C-alpha positions in Angstrom: 23.9 -20.0 25.2 24.5 -16.7 27.7 21.7 -13.9 28.7 23.1 -11.8 26.5 22.7 -14.1 23.2 19.3 -14.3 24.4 18.4 -10.9 25.2 18.3 -7.0 23.3 19.9 -3.3 23.7 18.8 -1.1 22.0 19.9 2.6 22.2 17.3 5.2 20.8 18.4 8.7 19.5 16.1 11.2 20.3 15.5 14.3 17.8 19.0 15.0 17.0 17.3 17.7 14.4 18.3 21.0 13.0 15.7 22.8 14.6 16.7 21.7 18.0 20.5 22.3 17.1 21.1 25.5 16.1 17.2 26.0 14.6 14.4 27.5 15.4 14.3 25.8 19.3 17.6 25.5 19.4 19.0 24.1 23.1 21.2 25.9 24.6 24.3 23.1 24.5 22.9 21.2 21.5 25.7 21.6 19.3 27.8 20.4 22.1 26.5 17.0 22.4 26.7 16.2 18.9 30.2 14.5 19.2 28.7 12.3 22.4 25.9 11.1 20.9 27.7 10.3 17.3 30.6 8.1 19.6 27.2 6.3 21.1 26.0 5.5 17.5 29.3 4.3 16.5 30.3 2.0 19.5 26.8 0.8 20.4 26.8 -3.2 20.3 22.6 -3.5 19.6 20.3 -1.9 17.8 19.5 1.4 17.6 15.8 3.5 16.9 16.0 7.3 15.3 13.6 9.4 16.4 12.8 12.6 14.3 9.8 15.5 15.7 7.9 16.0 12.5 5.2 18.4 12.0 3.5 20.3 9.0 2.0 23.1 8.1 -1.0 23.1 10.0 1.4 23.0 13.0 -0.6 26.4 14.7 -3.5 24.3 14.5 -2.7 21.2 16.4 -3.1 21.5 20.4 1.0 21.6 20.7 1.4 24.5 18.2 -1.0 26.9 20.6 1.1 25.9 23.3 4.2 26.4 21.9 3.4 28.3 18.7 7.1 28.3 17.7 6.8 26.4 14.3 9.4 24.2 13.7 10.7 20.7 12.6 8.0 21.0 9.4 9.3 18.3 7.4 11.1 18.4 4.3 12.6 21.4 5.7 16.1 21.8 6.8 15.2 22.5 10.3 13.4 18.5 9.8 16.5 16.8 8.8 18.6 15.1 11.0 21.9 16.8 11.7 24.8 16.4 8.5 26.7 14.3 11.6 23.6 12.0 12.6 22.2 11.9 9.0 24.5 9.2 7.9 24.2 7.0 10.8 20.6 6.1 10.4 21.1 3.8 7.1 20.2 0.7 8.2 18.4 1.5 11.4 14.6 2.6 12.0 13.5 6.6 11.8 10.7 6.9 14.0 8.8 10.2 12.8 6.5 11.6 15.7 4.0 14.1 15.7 4.7 14.8 19.5 6.6 14.8 22.3 6.8 10.5 23.2 6.3 8.0 20.1 3.3 5.6 20.8 4.5 4.2 17.4 7.4 3.4 19.7 5.6 2.1 22.7 4.6 -0.4 20.5 7.5 -1.7 18.4 9.3 -1.8 22.2 6.6 -4.1 23.5 6.6 -5.9 20.4 10.2 -6.6 20.6 10.2 -7.3 24.0 7.7 -10.5 23.2 10.3 -11.7 20.5 13.2 -11.1 21.4 13.4 -9.9 25.1 15.0 -6.3 25.9 17.9 -6.0 28.3 18.5 -2.5 28.1 17.5 0.8 26.1 19.8 3.6 26.5 18.1 7.2 25.6 20.4 10.0 23.9 19.2 13.0 22.3 17.4 16.4 22.4 15.6 17.9 24.6 16.1 15.9 28.0 13.5 17.7 29.2 10.6 17.3 26.7 11.3 14.4 24.4 13.9 12.4 25.8 11.4 12.5 29.4 8.5 11.4 27.1 9.9 8.7 25.3 11.8 7.7 28.5 9.0 7.2 30.5 7.2 5.1 27.3 10.3 2.7 27.4 9.7 1.8 31.4 6.1 1.9 31.2 6.1 -0.8 27.9 9.0 -2.7 29.7 8.6 -2.6 33.0 11.3 -5.9 33.3 13.7 -3.9 31.2 16.9 -1.4 32.8 16.3 1.9 30.9 19.1 4.4 30.9 19.5 8.2 29.8 23.3 9.1 29.0 23.6 12.5 30.6 26.6 13.2 28.7 25.1 13.1 25.4 21.4 14.8 26.4 21.0 18.6 25.8 18.2 20.2 27.9 15.7 23.4 27.2 18.4 25.0 29.8 20.7 23.5 32.4 18.0 23.5 35.1 15.6 21.8 33.0 18.1 18.9 32.3 18.5 19.0 36.0 14.6 18.7 36.9 14.0 16.0 34.0 17.1 13.3 35.2 16.1 13.6 38.7 11.9 13.1 37.3 13.4 10.0 35.3 15.4 8.8 38.9 12.1 8.9 40.6 10.7 6.2 38.2 13.7 3.7 38.3 15.6 5.0 35.0 18.9 4.9 35.3 21.3 8.6 34.6 24.8 8.0 33.8 27.4 10.1 33.0 25.9 12.9 35.0 28.8 14.4 36.4 30.7 14.4 34.0 
């Protein structure tokens, strides 16, 4: 039995929701990464986990709402929904609703998986590089210190091009491997 047969690879698809693509908090390059994310999902040989930023009508009372007073991803709204090209691809996969940038539930799931079938790699794609992708990559790194964590730069978009570059540099500094950065 090879090492690959005893380990698993995980793809994390972060917040590919309408509000981050063309809605309230649209990333300037959000639309342009959709096909790359779809391609990554369709060709990935491993487990896929999706995250979905999820708030309720009390968003403005929450800590995030006090610092970022733009209501977004309110559960049940169009903006909260995953993009129409992404939503059908979630069938049979885990979708985690998260109330903030990083998902504590994701951390617990990853730590548990490492105990049952060691995780060889985790690859992150999605939105936005400098907030939720960054946060969840750090969570993956903290919970899977022996696994390789990758961020596919071609399949992420930041709040700005400069913010994306800064986030990728910070992630590389904590030994997250950045792939397709020059594409």
